[in-house]
Structures are given as C-alpha cells and as structure tokens.
N, C-alpha and C positions, 0 to 999 in steps of 0.2 A: 754519425746520427743525431737526428734533428730529438729526439726526445732525450737521447744522452746528455745533450747541451741544455735542454729546457730543464730536467733536473736537477742537473747542478747549479744551474744560474738561481733556480728556485731553493735547495739548500743554501748556499751562499748566501740569500736572501735571506732566510731564516736562522742563517747561522747555527745549523745542523754539521755536526761533523761528519767527515766521510769515513765509509768503510774501509777498514787498514787492509782488506782484500778486495778484489772484482772474483766474482763468482760465476759459475754457468748456470743456464736453464736447468732448473730441478735443483740447484743447491740451495738451502735456506741458511741464514745467518742470523743468530739472536743474540743480542747482546746484555749481559746482568751484572752487572758492573763491571769488574776485572776481567769478565769471562767471555768469549765467543765460541759462540756453539754452533759447529760447522753439521748439518745434516745434509747425506744426499740421499734424494729421496726418486733420482733418476734412475734409470735403467742401463748408464755406463758409467765408467770410471770418470771423475772430474779431476782435472789440475787447476791450480789455484798459485799463483806468489803473492805472499805477503809485503806490504810497502816496508814494514821495518823487520825484524827480528822478534820470533814469539815463541813460547815454549807450548807444545803439547801436552796437558795434564795427565790424559791417559797414559801416553807412551813415557814421556819425561823427554822425548825429542825435541832438538832448538828447530826452528826449521824458520831458513835465511832465505831460501833459493825456492824453486819452484817444488809442490807437491800433491800430491796422487790422493782423492779423497773416492776409495771404493764405493762402487754398490751399496746404496746400504750404511754408506759408514758413516761414524761420527768423529767428530775432533771435539776438544773443549782446551781451545788457546788463551794464553794468558801474556801479558806484555809487562806486567807489574805495573798496571798504571798508566800508560801511554795511550790507552784509546781515546 
C-alpha cells in the first residue's frame, strides 16, 4: 500500500524507530520507556506477532509468536530495553 511505503520512508528519513508489532485497526500502542501498552478499543479480537520476544507484565507470559488481544483487552509488554 502506498500509504505504508510513504510512512516507512518518512520514518527512516527522520530516524524514527519502528514499532515492534504491527497492529490491526482499533488497537492502540503507546510506548513509555521500556514498556509498550497495547489497548484494544475495537469490537473484535485482534491478533499480532511481535518482531522479537517480549514479556507481558500483567500475566508474566513470554510472547514470541502470534498472540490475541481480546475485545477491550490490555497488555503491557517489555523486552528489557530492546525497543
């Protein structure tokens, strides 16, 4: 999609780091230091796959493959400084 290419090129030009997960519409990601907060505001489950191993601080679960974020679900992920 042209929009994705333009955004990627602009991020590269500005030396912005890429998000460690690609999210579906309705899911918001906010990074605060070493923590990535994922919030699903949509009316359906959302799947994502992180580009490297992360840990969900709310459950203690290690995430390295596809994961599902339920409707109105929240995850707080960390990778101990790799963001």
